[in-house]
VEXKELUM-320895 format. One record per residue (C-alpha): chain; residue number from 1; x, y, z. Coordinates in pm, 1 decimal. Example, Ala and Ser with C-alpha at 12.3 -4.5 7.8 and 13.67 -1.06 7.14 Angstrom:
% residues 2
<site chaine="A" num="1" X="1230.0" Y="-450.0" Z="780.0"/>
<site chaine="A" num="2" X="1367.0" Y="-106.0" Z="714.0"/>
***
This chain:
% residues 342
<site chaine="A" num="1" X="5872.7" Y="1714.5" Z="-499.2"/>
<site chaine="A" num="2" X="5639.8" Y="1887.4" Z="-245.5"/>
<site chaine="A" num="3" X="5275.3" Y="1987.5" Z="-217.4"/>
<site chaine="A" num="4" X="5328.9" Y="2313.1" Z="-401.1"/>
<site chaine="A" num="5" X="5475.7" Y="2138.9" Z="-702.5"/>
<site chaine="A" num="6" X="5175.2" Y="1914.3" Z="-696.8"/>
<site chaine="A" num="7" X="4952.9" Y="2224.8" Z="-731.8"/>
<site chaine="A" num="8" X="4851.7" Y="2303.3" Z="-383.3"/>
<site chaine="A" num="9" X="4995.1" Y="2631.4" Z="-244.1"/>
<site chaine="A" num="10" X="4970.6" Y="2613.9" Z="135.1"/>
<site chaine="A" num="11" X="5114.7" Y="2974.3" Z="171.8"/>
<site chaine="A" num="12" X="4841.7" Y="3108.3" Z="-56.5"/>
<site chaine="A" num="13" X="4592.0" Y="2953.5" Z="176.4"/>
<site chaine="A" num="14" X="4747.9" Y="3121.6" Z="477.4"/>
<site chaine="A" num="15" X="4729.9" Y="3455.9" Z="292.8"/>
<site chaine="A" num="16" X="4367.7" Y="3403.8" Z="195.5"/>
<site chaine="A" num="17" X="4282.9" Y="3342.0" Z="559.2"/>
<site chaine="A" num="18" X="4459.8" Y="3665.2" Z="665.6"/>
<site chaine="A" num="19" X="4266.5" Y="3859.0" Z="394.5"/>
<site chaine="A" num="20" X="3935.6" Y="3708.9" Z="514.1"/>
<site chaine="A" num="21" X="3967.5" Y="3789.8" Z="871.1"/>
<site chaine="A" num="22" X="3833.9" Y="4150.2" Z="861.5"/>
<site chaine="A" num="23" X="3528.9" Y="4021.9" Z="673.2"/>
<site chaine="A" num="24" X="3468.0" Y="3739.5" Z="912.8"/>
<site chaine="A" num="25" X="3505.3" Y="3971.3" Z="1220.4"/>
<site chaine="A" num="26" X="3231.0" Y="4202.1" Z="1086.9"/>
<site chaine="A" num="27" X="2967.8" Y="3914.3" Z="1115.9"/>
<site chaine="A" num="28" X="3034.9" Y="3821.9" Z="1475.3"/>
<site chaine="A" num="29" X="2752.8" Y="3776.8" Z="1735.6"/>
<site chaine="A" num="30" X="2797.5" Y="3775.1" Z="2108.5"/>
<site chaine="A" num="31" X="2700.9" Y="3405.9" Z="2112.3"/>
<site chaine="A" num="32" X="3009.1" Y="3302.1" Z="1911.7"/>
<site chaine="A" num="33" X="3276.7" Y="3134.2" Z="2119.0"/>
<site chaine="A" num="34" X="3645.7" Y="3145.6" Z="2010.7"/>
<site chaine="A" num="35" X="3770.6" Y="3289.6" Z="1691.9"/>
<site chaine="A" num="36" X="3879.8" Y="3186.6" Z="1343.7"/>
<site chaine="A" num="37" X="4136.0" Y="2911.6" Z="1308.6"/>
<site chaine="A" num="38" X="3984.8" Y="2639.0" Z="1531.8"/>
<site chaine="A" num="39" X="3887.0" Y="2298.1" Z="1415.7"/>
<site chaine="A" num="40" X="3521.7" Y="2384.0" Z="1453.0"/>
<site chaine="A" num="41" X="3292.2" Y="2688.9" Z="1517.4"/>
<site chaine="A" num="42" X="3122.5" Y="2706.7" Z="1855.1"/>
<site chaine="A" num="43" X="2802.8" Y="2896.3" Z="1925.5"/>
<site chaine="A" num="44" X="2638.4" Y="2936.3" Z="2269.5"/>
<site chaine="A" num="45" X="2261.9" Y="2852.8" Z="2294.9"/>
<site chaine="A" num="46" X="2240.0" Y="2995.2" Z="2644.6"/>
<site chaine="A" num="47" X="2047.1" Y="3315.3" Z="2529.3"/>
<site chaine="A" num="48" X="1777.3" Y="3099.0" Z="2374.1"/>
<site chaine="A" num="49" X="1686.0" Y="2893.0" Z="2682.0"/>
<site chaine="A" num="50" X="1398.1" Y="3123.8" Z="2751.0"/>
<site chaine="A" num="51" X="1217.5" Y="2975.8" Z="2453.2"/>
<site chaine="A" num="52" X="948.6" Y="2733.6" Z="2544.2"/>
<site chaine="A" num="53" X="1057.4" Y="2463.8" Z="2296.2"/>
<site chaine="A" num="54" X="1359.4" Y="2576.2" Z="2095.4"/>
<site chaine="A" num="55" X="1400.0" Y="2405.2" Z="1757.6"/>
<site chaine="A" num="56" X="1708.9" Y="2420.4" Z="1538.3"/>
<site chaine="A" num="57" X="1641.2" Y="2477.2" Z="1176.0"/>
<site chaine="A" num="58" X="1900.8" Y="2440.7" Z="899.8"/>
<site chaine="A" num="59" X="1949.4" Y="2514.8" Z="531.2"/>
<site chaine="A" num="60" X="2218.9" Y="2427.0" Z="278.6"/>
<site chaine="A" num="61" X="2258.5" Y="2542.2" Z="-85.7"/>
<site chaine="A" num="62" X="2501.2" Y="2666.8" Z="-349.6"/>
<site chaine="A" num="63" X="2510.4" Y="2933.7" Z="-623.0"/>
<site chaine="A" num="64" X="2487.1" Y="2691.3" Z="-917.7"/>
<site chaine="A" num="65" X="2586.0" Y="2789.0" Z="-1260.8"/>
<site chaine="A" num="66" X="2536.2" Y="3151.8" Z="-1193.3"/>
<site chaine="A" num="67" X="2915.9" Y="3128.0" Z="-1106.5"/>
<site chaine="A" num="68" X="2985.6" Y="3094.1" Z="-1475.4"/>
<site chaine="A" num="69" X="2873.2" Y="3452.0" Z="-1514.9"/>
<site chaine="A" num="70" X="3099.0" Y="3556.6" Z="-1229.6"/>
<site chaine="A" num="71" X="3394.0" Y="3384.3" Z="-1405.8"/>
<site chaine="A" num="72" X="3328.1" Y="3559.4" Z="-1732.3"/>
<site chaine="A" num="73" X="3292.2" Y="3895.5" Z="-1567.9"/>
<site chaine="A" num="74" X="3572.7" Y="3833.6" Z="-1325.8"/>
<site chaine="A" num="75" X="3361.6" Y="3966.4" Z="-1044.9"/>
<site chaine="A" num="76" X="3349.1" Y="3758.4" Z="-730.8"/>
<site chaine="A" num="77" X="3226.2" Y="3989.2" Z="-451.3"/>
<site chaine="A" num="78" X="2853.7" Y="3923.3" Z="-488.9"/>
<site chaine="A" num="79" X="2808.5" Y="3550.5" Z="-530.0"/>
<site chaine="A" num="80" X="2876.5" Y="3504.1" Z="-159.0"/>
<site chaine="A" num="81" X="2561.0" Y="3700.5" Z="-86.8"/>
<site chaine="A" num="82" X="2370.9" Y="3465.9" Z="-311.0"/>
<site chaine="A" num="83" X="2512.9" Y="3163.9" Z="-125.8"/>
<site chaine="A" num="84" X="2398.2" Y="3301.9" Z="214.8"/>
<site chaine="A" num="85" X="2061.9" Y="3416.5" Z="82.8"/>
<site chaine="A" num="86" X="1966.6" Y="3072.0" Z="-54.0"/>
<site chaine="A" num="87" X="2019.4" Y="2920.7" Z="296.1"/>
<site chaine="A" num="88" X="1894.5" Y="3191.8" Z="529.3"/>
<site chaine="A" num="89" X="1578.6" Y="3266.4" Z="328.2"/>
<site chaine="A" num="90" X="1479.2" Y="2901.4" Z="369.3"/>
<site chaine="A" num="91" X="1533.7" Y="2923.4" Z="738.7"/>
<site chaine="A" num="92" X="1331.3" Y="3247.1" Z="761.3"/>
<site chaine="A" num="93" X="1038.5" Y="3063.6" Z="579.7"/>
<site chaine="A" num="94" X="1011.2" Y="2840.3" Z="889.2"/>
<site chaine="A" num="95" X="993.8" Y="3130.3" Z="1124.9"/>
<site chaine="A" num="96" X="1354.4" Y="3074.3" Z="1230.7"/>
<site chaine="A" num="97" X="1622.5" Y="3325.4" Z="1305.1"/>
<site chaine="A" num="98" X="1951.3" Y="3250.8" Z="1123.9"/>
<site chaine="A" num="99" X="2231.5" Y="3210.9" Z="1383.7"/>
<site chaine="A" num="100" X="2547.6" Y="3115.3" Z="1202.6"/>
<site chaine="A" num="101" X="2674.5" Y="3020.6" Z="856.7"/>
<site chaine="A" num="102" X="2968.4" Y="2805.6" Z="717.3"/>
<site chaine="A" num="103" X="3092.9" Y="2819.9" Z="361.4"/>
<site chaine="A" num="104" X="3275.7" Y="2577.6" Z="131.7"/>
<site chaine="A" num="105" X="3483.4" Y="2703.5" Z="-151.0"/>
<site chaine="A" num="106" X="3655.3" Y="2448.8" Z="-380.9"/>
<site chaine="A" num="107" X="3886.2" Y="2590.8" Z="-649.8"/>
<site chaine="A" num="108" X="4140.6" Y="2491.0" Z="-905.9"/>
<site chaine="A" num="109" X="4398.6" Y="2741.9" Z="-775.9"/>
<site chaine="A" num="110" X="4387.3" Y="2934.2" Z="-454.4"/>
<site chaine="A" num="111" X="4424.2" Y="3309.8" Z="-551.4"/>
<site chaine="A" num="112" X="4404.9" Y="3481.5" Z="-214.3"/>
<site chaine="A" num="113" X="4248.9" Y="3805.2" Z="-338.7"/>
<site chaine="A" num="114" X="3982.2" Y="3627.1" Z="-535.6"/>
<site chaine="A" num="115" X="3901.6" Y="3400.9" Z="-235.6"/>
<site chaine="A" num="116" X="3884.2" Y="3703.0" Z="-2.5"/>
<site chaine="A" num="117" X="3649.1" Y="3876.2" Z="-248.0"/>
<site chaine="A" num="118" X="3415.4" Y="3576.8" Z="-243.1"/>
<site chaine="A" num="119" X="3431.4" Y="3573.8" Z="143.1"/>
<site chaine="A" num="120" X="3361.4" Y="3954.7" Z="148.5"/>
<site chaine="A" num="121" X="3030.3" Y="3873.6" Z="-22.2"/>
<site chaine="A" num="122" X="2949.5" Y="3591.1" Z="216.0"/>
<site chaine="A" num="123" X="3024.0" Y="3825.8" Z="513.0"/>
<site chaine="A" num="124" X="2781.9" Y="4083.8" Z="357.3"/>
<site chaine="A" num="125" X="2509.6" Y="3826.0" Z="333.9"/>
<site chaine="A" num="126" X="2572.7" Y="3722.2" Z="696.1"/>
<site chaine="A" num="127" X="2545.3" Y="4089.9" Z="802.6"/>
<site chaine="A" num="128" X="2224.7" Y="4139.2" Z="617.0"/>
<site chaine="A" num="129" X="2074.0" Y="3827.0" Z="778.7"/>
<site chaine="A" num="130" X="2222.7" Y="3868.0" Z="1124.0"/>
<site chaine="A" num="131" X="2413.6" Y="3532.9" Z="1097.8"/>
<site chaine="A" num="132" X="2769.5" Y="3487.8" Z="1219.6"/>
<site chaine="A" num="133" X="3023.7" Y="3348.5" Z="983.3"/>
<site chaine="A" num="134" X="3183.7" Y="3088.7" Z="1222.8"/>
<site chaine="A" num="135" X="3371.7" Y="2859.1" Z="985.9"/>
<site chaine="A" num="136" X="3441.9" Y="2743.4" Z="643.2"/>
<site chaine="A" num="137" X="3675.6" Y="2551.2" Z="413.2"/>
<site chaine="A" num="138" X="3877.0" Y="2646.4" Z="105.7"/>
<site chaine="A" num="139" X="3981.0" Y="2334.3" Z="-85.7"/>
<site chaine="A" num="140" X="4253.1" Y="2388.1" Z="-354.0"/>
<site chaine="A" num="141" X="4189.1" Y="2100.2" Z="-597.8"/>
<site chaine="A" num="142" X="4420.1" Y="2121.4" Z="-894.6"/>
<site chaine="A" num="143" X="4331.3" Y="1880.3" Z="-1183.7"/>
<site chaine="A" num="144" X="3974.5" Y="1865.6" Z="-1062.4"/>
<site chaine="A" num="145" X="3874.8" Y="2224.4" Z="-1124.5"/>
<site chaine="A" num="146" X="4019.4" Y="2457.9" Z="-1390.6"/>
<site chaine="A" num="147" X="4268.0" Y="2702.0" Z="-1239.4"/>
<site chaine="A" num="148" X="4037.4" Y="3004.2" Z="-1279.7"/>
<site chaine="A" num="149" X="3711.4" Y="2836.7" Z="-1164.7"/>
<site chaine="A" num="150" X="3559.7" Y="2739.6" Z="-828.2"/>
<site chaine="A" num="151" X="3247.5" Y="2610.1" Z="-670.2"/>
<site chaine="A" num="152" X="3072.1" Y="2766.5" Z="-369.2"/>
<site chaine="A" num="153" X="2820.0" Y="2623.7" Z="-118.0"/>
<site chaine="A" num="154" X="2708.8" Y="2699.9" Z="225.0"/>
<site chaine="A" num="155" X="2523.2" Y="2579.7" Z="528.8"/>
<site chaine="A" num="156" X="2325.8" Y="2785.5" Z="785.4"/>
<site chaine="A" num="157" X="2163.4" Y="2699.2" Z="1129.3"/>
<site chaine="A" num="158" X="1884.6" Y="2895.2" Z="1287.1"/>
<site chaine="A" num="159" X="1653.1" Y="2868.0" Z="1579.8"/>
<site chaine="A" num="160" X="1270.9" Y="2894.2" Z="1633.2"/>
<site chaine="A" num="161" X="1036.3" Y="2855.0" Z="1914.3"/>
<site chaine="A" num="162" X="826.8" Y="2563.3" Z="1797.0"/>
<site chaine="A" num="163" X="488.4" Y="2731.2" Z="1881.1"/>
<site chaine="A" num="164" X="592.2" Y="3021.2" Z="1656.0"/>
<site chaine="A" num="165" X="707.3" Y="2817.9" Z="1364.8"/>
<site chaine="A" num="166" X="539.5" Y="2889.8" Z="1019.9"/>
<site chaine="A" num="167" X="377.1" Y="2572.1" Z="903.3"/>
<site chaine="A" num="168" X="98.1" Y="2662.9" Z="660.3"/>
<site chaine="A" num="169" X="-146.2" Y="2436.5" Z="841.0"/>
<site chaine="A" num="170" X="-384.7" Y="2720.6" Z="928.3"/>
<site chaine="A" num="171" X="-405.2" Y="2869.2" Z="582.9"/>
<site chaine="A" num="172" X="-771.9" Y="2883.6" Z="467.7"/>
<site chaine="A" num="173" X="-980.6" Y="3019.2" Z="183.5"/>
<site chaine="A" num="174" X="-998.8" Y="3403.9" Z="201.0"/>
<site chaine="A" num="175" X="-646.3" Y="3451.4" Z="314.8"/>
<site chaine="A" num="176" X="-432.2" Y="3685.5" Z="117.9"/>
<site chaine="A" num="177" X="-87.0" Y="3625.4" Z="-36.6"/>
<site chaine="A" num="178" X="165.0" Y="3916.8" Z="-13.8"/>
<site chaine="A" num="179" X="465.8" Y="3888.2" Z="-243.4"/>
<site chaine="A" num="180" X="800.2" Y="4050.4" Z="-176.4"/>
<site chaine="A" num="181" X="998.7" Y="4164.3" Z="-492.2"/>
<site chaine="A" num="182" X="1312.1" Y="3992.9" Z="-602.4"/>
<site chaine="A" num="183" X="1619.3" Y="4170.3" Z="-730.0"/>
<site chaine="A" num="184" X="1606.7" Y="3974.7" Z="-1057.4"/>
<site chaine="A" num="185" X="1683.8" Y="3613.5" Z="-1143.7"/>
<site chaine="A" num="186" X="1845.5" Y="3547.5" Z="-808.8"/>
<site chaine="A" num="187" X="2030.7" Y="3206.3" Z="-813.2"/>
<site chaine="A" num="188" X="1805.3" Y="2968.0" Z="-997.2"/>
<site chaine="A" num="189" X="1749.5" Y="2882.4" Z="-1368.9"/>
<site chaine="A" num="190" X="2097.5" Y="2979.6" Z="-1489.2"/>
<site chaine="A" num="191" X="2142.3" Y="2665.5" Z="-1690.2"/>
<site chaine="A" num="192" X="1855.0" Y="2793.3" Z="-1904.6"/>
<site chaine="A" num="193" X="1975.5" Y="3155.6" Z="-1888.3"/>
<site chaine="A" num="194" X="2316.9" Y="3043.1" Z="-2032.6"/>
<site chaine="A" num="195" X="2134.6" Y="2860.7" Z="-2320.2"/>
<site chaine="A" num="196" X="1931.4" Y="3168.3" Z="-2408.5"/>
<site chaine="A" num="197" X="2195.7" Y="3440.1" Z="-2376.7"/>
<site chaine="A" num="198" X="2545.9" Y="3454.7" Z="-2521.6"/>
<site chaine="A" num="199" X="2736.9" Y="3478.4" Z="-2198.2"/>
<site chaine="A" num="200" X="3070.5" Y="3568.7" Z="-2355.4"/>
<site chaine="A" num="201" X="3252.9" Y="3854.1" Z="-2179.3"/>
<site chaine="A" num="202" X="3179.8" Y="4075.8" Z="-2486.1"/>
<site chaine="A" num="203" X="2807.0" Y="4019.3" Z="-2474.3"/>
<site chaine="A" num="204" X="2775.7" Y="4036.6" Z="-2097.9"/>
<site chaine="A" num="205" X="2938.6" Y="4383.8" Z="-2116.5"/>
<site chaine="A" num="206" X="2666.6" Y="4521.9" Z="-2343.4"/>
<site chaine="A" num="207" X="2438.7" Y="4770.5" Z="-2185.6"/>
<site chaine="A" num="208" X="2059.9" Y="4775.9" Z="-2239.2"/>
<site chaine="A" num="209" X="1820.0" Y="5065.0" Z="-2181.9"/>
<site chaine="A" num="210" X="1554.8" Y="4810.4" Z="-2067.1"/>
<site chaine="A" num="211" X="1785.2" Y="4694.2" Z="-1792.4"/>
<site chaine="A" num="212" X="1824.2" Y="5051.0" Z="-1661.4"/>
<site chaine="A" num="213" X="2134.4" Y="5117.5" Z="-1847.5"/>
<site chaine="A" num="214" X="2310.1" Y="4831.8" Z="-1678.0"/>
<site chaine="A" num="215" X="2508.4" Y="4563.7" Z="-1875.5"/>
<site chaine="A" num="216" X="2366.8" Y="4211.5" Z="-1914.5"/>
<site chaine="A" num="217" X="2637.5" Y="4079.8" Z="-1691.9"/>
<site chaine="A" num="218" X="2548.2" Y="4331.3" Z="-1408.5"/>
<site chaine="A" num="219" X="2186.6" Y="4241.6" Z="-1429.0"/>
<site chaine="A" num="220" X="2254.3" Y="3870.1" Z="-1422.6"/>
<site chaine="A" num="221" X="2499.6" Y="3899.3" Z="-1124.2"/>
<site chaine="A" num="222" X="2248.8" Y="4105.8" Z="-917.9"/>
<site chaine="A" num="223" X="2269.3" Y="3927.0" Z="-582.1"/>
<site chaine="A" num="224" X="1968.9" Y="3739.1" Z="-427.4"/>
<site chaine="A" num="225" X="1759.4" Y="3937.4" Z="-194.4"/>
<site chaine="A" num="226" X="1774.6" Y="3841.5" Z="176.8"/>
<site chaine="A" num="227" X="1428.9" Y="3852.6" Z="333.7"/>
<site chaine="A" num="228" X="1511.4" Y="3779.1" Z="689.6"/>
<site chaine="A" num="229" X="1466.2" Y="4135.0" Z="823.1"/>
<site chaine="A" num="230" X="1143.7" Y="4185.9" Z="623.3"/>
<site chaine="A" num="231" X="989.4" Y="3873.5" Z="767.8"/>
<site chaine="A" num="232" X="1107.8" Y="3971.0" Z="1118.3"/>
<site chaine="A" num="233" X="956.6" Y="4319.3" Z="1081.5"/>
<site chaine="A" num="234" X="623.3" Y="4162.3" Z="986.0"/>
<site chaine="A" num="235" X="617.5" Y="3930.7" Z="1287.2"/>
<site chaine="A" num="236" X="729.7" Y="4203.3" Z="1532.0"/>
<site chaine="A" num="237" X="453.9" Y="4430.9" Z="1388.3"/>
<site chaine="A" num="238" X="190.3" Y="4193.2" Z="1512.1"/>
<site chaine="A" num="239" X="93.6" Y="4015.3" Z="1185.4"/>
<site chaine="A" num="240" X="70.2" Y="3636.0" Z="1198.4"/>
<site chaine="A" num="241" X="245.3" Y="3474.6" Z="897.2"/>
<site chaine="A" num="242" X="43.1" Y="3156.0" Z="835.7"/>
<site chaine="A" num="243" X="255.5" Y="3029.8" Z="547.0"/>
<site chaine="A" num="244" X="575.5" Y="3136.6" Z="365.3"/>
<site chaine="A" num="245" X="751.8" Y="3018.6" Z="60.5"/>
<site chaine="A" num="246" X="1087.3" Y="3109.3" Z="-96.0"/>
<site chaine="A" num="247" X="1053.5" Y="3123.6" Z="-473.1"/>
<site chaine="A" num="248" X="1365.6" Y="2934.2" Z="-586.9"/>
<site chaine="A" num="249" X="1420.1" Y="2650.3" Z="-833.9"/>
<site chaine="A" num="250" X="1080.4" Y="2536.3" Z="-969.3"/>
<site chaine="A" num="251" X="939.0" Y="2888.3" Z="-967.6"/>
<site chaine="A" num="252" X="578.7" Y="2951.9" Z="-871.6"/>
<site chaine="A" num="253" X="451.9" Y="2604.1" Z="-952.2"/>
<site chaine="A" num="254" X="686.2" Y="2405.9" Z="-728.2"/>
<site chaine="A" num="255" X="738.4" Y="2640.8" Z="-437.5"/>
<site chaine="A" num="256" X="404.2" Y="2800.6" Z="-355.0"/>
<site chaine="A" num="257" X="230.7" Y="2460.0" Z="-298.6"/>
<site chaine="A" num="258" X="502.4" Y="2376.9" Z="-44.6"/>
<site chaine="A" num="259" X="337.2" Y="2610.5" Z="202.4"/>
<site chaine="A" num="260" X="-29.1" Y="2505.2" Z="133.6"/>
<site chaine="A" num="261" X="-242.8" Y="2255.2" Z="318.9"/>
<site chaine="A" num="262" X="-467.4" Y="2012.9" Z="135.6"/>
<site chaine="A" num="263" X="-775.2" Y="2136.7" Z="-46.0"/>
<site chaine="A" num="264" X="-675.9" Y="2498.6" Z="-99.8"/>
<site chaine="A" num="265" X="-559.2" Y="2674.4" Z="-414.7"/>
<site chaine="A" num="266" X="-334.1" Y="2979.3" Z="-449.9"/>
<site chaine="A" num="267" X="-478.1" Y="3225.8" Z="-707.7"/>
<site chaine="A" num="268" X="-192.1" Y="3439.1" Z="-824.2"/>
<site chaine="A" num="269" X="-263.1" Y="3764.3" Z="-1009.2"/>
<site chaine="A" num="270" X="29.5" Y="3800.4" Z="-1255.9"/>
<site chaine="A" num="271" X="-75.6" Y="4165.8" Z="-1335.1"/>
<site chaine="A" num="272" X="-53.7" Y="4274.5" Z="-969.5"/>
<site chaine="A" num="273" X="310.0" Y="4376.6" Z="-1002.7"/>
<site chaine="A" num="274" X="558.3" Y="4467.9" Z="-1278.1"/>
<site chaine="A" num="275" X="767.3" Y="4173.4" Z="-1396.7"/>
<site chaine="A" num="276" X="1132.1" Y="4286.1" Z="-1426.1"/>
<site chaine="A" num="277" X="1253.6" Y="4333.1" Z="-1779.5"/>
<site chaine="A" num="278" X="1521.8" Y="4066.7" Z="-1753.5"/>
<site chaine="A" num="279" X="1242.2" Y="3808.1" Z="-1754.9"/>
<site chaine="A" num="280" X="1080.7" Y="3954.1" Z="-2056.6"/>
<site chaine="A" num="281" X="1418.8" Y="3945.4" Z="-2238.3"/>
<site chaine="A" num="282" X="1460.4" Y="3583.1" Z="-2150.4"/>
<site chaine="A" num="283" X="1110.4" Y="3486.9" Z="-2261.1"/>
<site chaine="A" num="284" X="1145.1" Y="3667.2" Z="-2592.2"/>
<site chaine="A" num="285" X="1503.7" Y="3571.6" Z="-2676.0"/>
<site chaine="A" num="286" X="1460.0" Y="3212.2" Z="-2575.6"/>
<site chaine="A" num="287" X="1100.0" Y="3172.1" Z="-2706.3"/>
<site chaine="A" num="288" X="1006.8" Y="3039.3" Z="-2358.9"/>
<site chaine="A" num="289" X="637.4" Y="2963.3" Z="-2294.2"/>
<site chaine="A" num="290" X="460.5" Y="3155.5" Z="-2011.1"/>
<site chaine="A" num="291" X="410.9" Y="2842.7" Z="-1808.6"/>
<site chaine="A" num="292" X="771.5" Y="2742.0" Z="-1837.1"/>
<site chaine="A" num="293" X="885.8" Y="3089.4" Z="-1721.8"/>
<site chaine="A" num="294" X="669.6" Y="3057.9" Z="-1398.5"/>
<site chaine="A" num="295" X="790.4" Y="2705.2" Z="-1366.3"/>
<site chaine="A" num="296" X="1156.9" Y="2793.9" Z="-1370.4"/>
<site chaine="A" num="297" X="1202.0" Y="3154.6" Z="-1243.0"/>
<site chaine="A" num="298" X="1087.2" Y="3371.0" Z="-959.2"/>
<site chaine="A" num="299" X="939.1" Y="3624.4" Z="-1218.0"/>
<site chaine="A" num="300" X="1008.2" Y="3914.1" Z="-977.1"/>
<site chaine="A" num="301" X="871.8" Y="3775.5" Z="-655.5"/>
<site chaine="A" num="302" X="1134.1" Y="3615.5" Z="-433.3"/>
<site chaine="A" num="303" X="922.0" Y="3537.3" Z="-124.6"/>
<site chaine="A" num="304" X="552.0" Y="3506.7" Z="-60.7"/>
<site chaine="A" num="305" X="353.1" Y="3497.7" Z="271.1"/>
<site chaine="A" num="306" X="-4.0" Y="3395.0" Z="335.1"/>
<site chaine="A" num="307" X="-187.8" Y="3604.2" Z="602.7"/>
<site chaine="A" num="308" X="-536.4" Y="3701.8" Z="713.3"/>
<site chaine="A" num="309" X="-710.9" Y="3934.4" Z="458.7"/>
<site chaine="A" num="310" X="-744.1" Y="4194.2" Z="741.2"/>
<site chaine="A" num="311" X="-371.3" Y="4210.3" Z="778.0"/>
<site chaine="A" num="312" X="-274.9" Y="4252.8" Z="410.8"/>
<site chaine="A" num="313" X="-231.2" Y="4632.3" Z="404.5"/>
<site chaine="A" num="314" X="-46.6" Y="4633.1" Z="732.5"/>
<site chaine="A" num="315" X="188.5" Y="4357.0" Z="623.6"/>
<site chaine="A" num="316" X="267.8" Y="4532.8" Z="299.6"/>
<site chaine="A" num="317" X="348.1" Y="4856.5" Z="489.2"/>
<site chaine="A" num="318" X="568.5" Y="4681.0" Z="734.1"/>
<site chaine="A" num="319" X="758.3" Y="4501.1" Z="444.1"/>
<site chaine="A" num="320" X="800.8" Y="4842.5" Z="261.1"/>
<site chaine="A" num="321" X="926.2" Y="5000.8" Z="589.9"/>
<site chaine="A" num="322" X="1193.1" Y="4732.0" Z="613.1"/>
<site chaine="A" num="323" X="1336.4" Y="4839.7" Z="285.6"/>
<site chaine="A" num="324" X="1186.9" Y="4571.6" Z="65.0"/>
<site chaine="A" num="325" X="891.9" Y="4617.6" Z="-183.2"/>
<site chaine="A" num="326" X="560.5" Y="4437.8" Z="-120.7"/>
<site chaine="A" num="327" X="265.5" Y="4350.6" Z="-343.8"/>
<site chaine="A" num="328" X="-66.0" Y="4185.8" Z="-272.0"/>
<site chaine="A" num="329" X="-38.1" Y="3922.5" Z="-539.7"/>
<site chaine="A" num="330" X="-322.9" Y="3670.0" Z="-476.2"/>
<site chaine="A" num="331" X="-559.8" Y="3493.1" Z="-248.4"/>
<site chaine="A" num="332" X="-637.1" Y="3148.1" Z="-120.8"/>
<site chaine="A" num="333" X="-945.3" Y="2971.8" Z="-251.3"/>
<site chaine="A" num="334" X="-1099.8" Y="2624.2" Z="-203.1"/>
<site chaine="A" num="335" X="-975.9" Y="2371.9" Z="-455.7"/>
<site chaine="A" num="336" X="-701.8" Y="2133.6" Z="-546.1"/>
<site chaine="A" num="337" X="-370.9" Y="2196.4" Z="-368.0"/>
<site chaine="A" num="338" X="-164.7" Y="2401.0" Z="-609.9"/>
<site chaine="A" num="339" X="-167.7" Y="2736.0" Z="-789.0"/>
<site chaine="A" num="340" X="-361.3" Y="2906.3" Z="-1060.5"/>
<site chaine="A" num="341" X="-225.1" Y="3199.8" Z="-1260.0"/>
<site chaine="A" num="342" X="-494.3" Y="3455.8" Z="-1325.0"/>
***
């Protein structure tokens, strides 16, 4: 009896690491110390000593049951982007710059090509956000996970100068809310998605004109947008971001109030942008009420910022120039802390 007979293939783990290396190397930053294979990742903070009061900010998250779609489609090279996005977007909301990322993959069986595919997506997310992939863990757990399934989570660390952190405390009536378009459902609400849609491989392979000719599976697996560069572009363009929220689990109703001070209300104009058709399909096929949709999904807006009214057009132009799509979606009024859909 040996470890391989118990279901853990150490040689497969070695091969997976070899296949990952080129993806990991593509994310490196000059601050990274050492290379892959150490017991921990090391990152120099020397370049950030010029900050007046440097603050470390962190985020951790997973991909959730969206992975079930990846299993059915046997497509594993995009969920890593989702994992990075969920962490670095939260860091960017604070005004922080993502520095490095670590991943955790737990699987029933280590299939090196599949694991390398997952890591290729993680590396792509890191490149998009400017974070270095400095470590991770692949845990082969036979008997705990089915042989063809896995779970994926990650952890990111960023840095911000405290005086430039985005806190929301200066938001006031008259300020404008600019929304940045999502790519679709992103990585939240998939337990409901899987209740509404038949997520068998056959149905996921069906194409729909309303989805731009894509299959349902392709639309559902569209990776989460990473907004780090868009927010950086706005700040570098001279616009002060007073508040920022990442529209994740809990949709508009839970996330927008997280950036608001007391005694202000966010008035959101739902007709200020076009809601992607995947949400219309969900609402219709699942007979989901409007409020429940906005309380579960991002409804086509993945990030929102609150800014001075005078900066609204400039901020939208800067976001568009960064490669994202911006809409002026609402305004701040006096009232009870929360949101109102108008």
